[in-house]
C-alpha positions as CSV (number, residue, x, y, z in Angstrom):
1,M,0.0,-0.1,-0.2
2,R,1.5,3.6,-0.8
3,I,0.3,6.3,1.1
4,E,-0.3,9.5,-1.0
5,H,-3.0,11.0,0.4
6,L,-4.2,11.4,4.1
7,A,-8.0,11.7,5.4
8,P,-8.7,13.8,8.2
9,G,-7.8,11.8,11.4
10,E,-5.5,9.8,9.4
11,I,-1.4,9.5,10.8
12,F,1.1,8.6,8.4
13,V,3.7,6.6,10.6
14,F,7.3,6.5,9.3
15,G,10.8,5.6,10.3
16,S,12.8,8.5,11.9
17,N,16.6,8.7,12.6
18,G,17.7,9.8,16.2
19,S,18.3,13.5,15.2
20,G,15.0,13.8,13.7
21,A,16.4,14.6,9.7
22,H,14.0,13.8,7.7
23,G,16.3,14.2,4.4
24,G,15.1,11.1,2.4
25,G,12.4,8.3,2.3
26,A,9.2,8.1,4.0
27,A,10.7,10.6,6.4
28,G,11.2,12.9,3.6
29,F,7.8,12.3,2.4
30,A,6.3,12.7,5.8
31,L,8.0,16.1,6.3
32,D,7.2,17.2,2.9
33,R,3.2,16.2,2.8
34,F,2.2,15.4,6.6
35,G,4.1,17.8,8.7
36,A,6.8,16.3,10.2
37,I,9.1,18.7,12.1
38,W,12.7,18.8,11.4
39,G,14.5,17.6,14.7
40,Q,11.6,15.8,16.2
41,A,12.7,11.9,15.7
42,E,9.6,10.4,17.7
43,G,6.1,11.1,18.5
44,L,3.2,12.7,16.7
45,Q,4.3,15.5,14.2
46,G,1.2,17.2,12.2
47,Q,-0.8,14.3,10.8
48,S,2.6,11.9,10.8
49,Y,4.2,9.8,13.7
50,G,8.0,9.3,13.7
51,I,9.9,6.2,15.1
52,D,13.1,6.0,15.3
53,T,14.9,3.2,13.1
54,M,18.1,4.2,12.6
55,S,19.5,4.1,16.2
56,G,19.5,0.4,17.1
57,L,16.6,-2.9,17.3
58,S,16.2,-2.0,20.8
59,V,15.5,1.6,20.3
60,L,12.8,0.8,17.4
61,E,11.4,-1.8,19.7
62,R,10.8,0.8,23.1
63,Q,9.7,3.4,20.4
64,A,7.2,0.8,18.8
65,K,5.7,-0.4,22.0
66,R,5.3,3.2,23.2
67,F,3.4,4.3,19.7
68,V,1.1,0.9,20.6
69,V,0.2,2.6,23.5
70,F,-0.2,6.0,21.9
71,A,-2.7,4.5,19.5
72,A,-4.7,2.9,21.8
73,D,-4.7,6.1,23.8
74,H,-6.2,8.0,20.5
75,P,-8.9,6.0,19.1
76,E,-10.6,8.3,17.2
77,L,-7.4,8.5,15.0
78,R,-6.0,5.7,12.3
79,F,-2.5,5.0,11.9
80,L,-1.1,4.1,8.6
81,V,2.2,2.1,9.4
82,T,5.1,1.9,6.8
83,E,7.0,-0.7,6.5
84,L,9.3,1.1,8.9
85,G,12.8,0.0,9.7
86,C,13.2,-2.3,6.5
87,G,14.3,0.1,4.2
88,I,17.7,2.1,4.5
89,A,17.4,1.0,8.2
90,G,18.9,-2.9,6.9
91,Y,15.7,-4.6,9.0
92,R,13.2,-7.2,7.9
93,P,9.8,-7.1,8.1
94,A,10.4,-10.5,10.6
95,D,13.0,-8.2,13.0
96,V,10.0,-5.4,13.3
97,A,6.7,-6.9,12.8
98,P,6.8,-8.5,16.7
99,F,7.3,-4.7,18.1
100,F,3.3,-4.2,16.9
101,T,2.0,-7.2,18.5
102,G,-1.3,-5.9,20.3
103,A,-1.7,-2.5,18.4
104,G,-5.1,-2.3,17.8
105,E,-8.1,-1.8,15.2
106,N,-6.9,1.9,14.3
107,V,-3.4,1.0,13.5
108,V,-3.2,-0.6,10.0
109,L,0.4,-2.4,9.2
110,P,1.8,-3.4,6.1
111,A,1.0,-6.3,4.8
112,S,4.2,-7.7,5.6
113,F,4.0,-6.9,9.0
114,R,0.3,-8.4,9.2
115,E,1.6,-12.0,7.5
116,I,4.2,-12.0,10.1
117,L,2.1,-11.7,13.0
118,A,-0.7,-14.2,11.7
119,E,1.7,-16.6,12.1
120,D,2.4,-16.4,15.5
C-alpha cells in the first residue's frame, strides 16, 4: 500500500533517525506532505508519527511499543504504518513486525507485518 494522501484523522507512521533529520524516504515524504517536524525523531508531528529506526533495534522496539500505547489512547485516529525499519535501516519485516503485537484496530500495518503476526 502506497500512501499518497491522508483523510482527516489519518496519521502517517514513518521511520525516522535519532536526530529527526527527515531528509529522504518516508521521513522526507512525511516532512513534505504530512507535517513532520525537522529535529523531532519520535512522536506525533502534524499528520504523521515518527519512530526512530536508525539508532538500533532496541530503540526501535521501545518506540514501537510506546506508539502502540499511544494509538490505543487515541482511538479517534487511524494510523497507517509504513514498512518502517525495512528500508535504509536494513531490518527485515520479521525483525520489526513483532514490536507491533497488540496494536488495535485503528493501526493499519503493512501486509508484510500482518503476515508475520498472523503466523504467531
